[in-house]
N, C-alpha and C positions, 0 to 999 in steps of 0.2 A: 626976474624969473629965478626961482630958488632951485638951483640945480646942484646935486651932490656929485652926480656923474653926467657925463655927457650923453648917456644913453637914455635917461628917463627924467621927467619933470617930478620932483617929489611931491608937489602939491596934488598931482593927479593920483599918485599911489595913496596919499593920505584920504583923498575923497573917496577912492574906491574902498578903502578900509571903513570910512564912516557910513558909507552905504551898507556895507556888510552889517556893521553894528546896528544901524537903524533897522535893518531887516531882522536882526536877531532879537532886537527888544520888541519889535513888533510881533514876532513869533512867540516870545514869552508872554505877551499880553493875552494870548489866547488859551493860557493854561486853565485848567479846571481839575476838580477832583478825580476825574476819569482819564486824565492824560496818560497816554501809553509811554513806556520807556522809549520806544522808537521815536516818538515825537520830541522827547526831551533831549535825546542824542542829536537829533538834527538841529535843534535850537542851540545846543551847545557848540556844534560844529560851525554854524553861521557866526556865532560869537567869537569863537577861536580864530576864524579867518579874519574878521574885522580887526581883532586885537593885533594879529600878527602883522597886517599891513600898516597899521597906525603905530604901534609901539616901536617896531624896528626902524621904520622910516623917521620917526621923530627922534629916536636916539641917534641915529646917523646925522640928521640935520643939526642936532644940539652940539655935536662935536665938529661940525664942519667949519673951518676957518680958525679953529682954536690953536693957539701955539701949544706945542708939547708941554711946556713948562706951566700951563694953565689948566692942563687935563684934570688935575686933582680938584681944582675950585669948581670947574664945570661939572665934574662928576658929583661933587657935594650938592651943588644947586639943583642939578637934575634929580638926584635921589630925595633931596627935601621936598621939591615940588610934587614928585611922584607919591611919596609917603603922605604928605599932607593932603593931597587930593583923594587918595585911597582912603584915608582915615575919615575925611569929611564925608565922602560918599558912603562908607559903612555906617557912620554915626546917624547920617540922615535917613538911610533906608531902615535901620534898627528902629529909629524914633517913629517913623512913619508906620511900620508894622505894629509896633507896640501900641500907639495911639489908636490906630484904625481898628485893631483887634478889639480894643475895649468898645469902640463904637458900634462895631458890628455885633458884638455879644449882647449889648443892650438892645439894638434893634431886633435881633433874632429872638431873644427871650421874651420880647413883648407878645410873641406868637406862641409861646409855650406855656399855656395855662389851661385850666379846666373849661374855660370859655370858648376855646377853639375846638371844634369837633374833629378836625384832622388830627390834631395832637392827642386828643383823648382816645380816639380810635386807634392810633398807632401805639400809644402806651398800653391799651387793652390787649391788642394783638401780640405785642412784644411780651407782655406779662403772661398771656396764655401760652405763648411757645416756651417761655422760661419755666412756667409751672408744669408744662408737659415734659420737660426735661428733668424733672425731679426737684425743683426749688418750692419752698413753701410759698404761699400766696403773697405774704408780706415781702419775702426775699425777692420774689419774682417781680413785684411792682417796684422795688428798689432797683433791681437790675435793669428794668425797662427804663426807668427815669435816668439811670447812669448812662445807659446807651444814647439816649436822646441828648444828654448834656454833652457826651463825647461828640456827637454829630454836630451840635451847635458850635462847639469849639473848632472842629475841622472847617466847618463852613465859615466861620468868622476869621479863621487863620488864612484860609485860601483867598477870601475876599480882601483882607488887609495886604496880602502879597501883591494881588493884582492892583490895588490902590497905589502901592509903592512903584510898581512898574509903570503905571499911568504917569506918575511924576516924571519919569525919564523919557516916556513916549512924548509928552507935551513939551 
């Protein structure tokens, strides 16, 4: 039994923290482009609670039983492990988002052409709106296409972030 104090079993505290982290990641997996600020705050609160239980308990356990003259070595190893883990996680997440963004852009742009009646209808409506607001016809068409491209990028980025979250949920 791993006990740092006589009052609590640290394994249980870590399990509670991990449950909060799983709940937080599950909560993040429901994000979309219409997510409200309030929802993001609660997802972050769940994540912070999990990290508080896990990180502080692991730091306490890491120093348990270490002789005072070995504290510097223990601290160095703990910081090395934490920094390497964080760097690996950031690199993995950035790579997933970068690659999946390109995949989603390719998939979404297959539907943004003149053969898609929904796309051409949206371009025509946006062009008319821009034209009604004073743009020349050619500029209105360009602005409408720019708006559609911006929306493709938004959707692709959001989908790639959800793909990265799915890696951590699985």
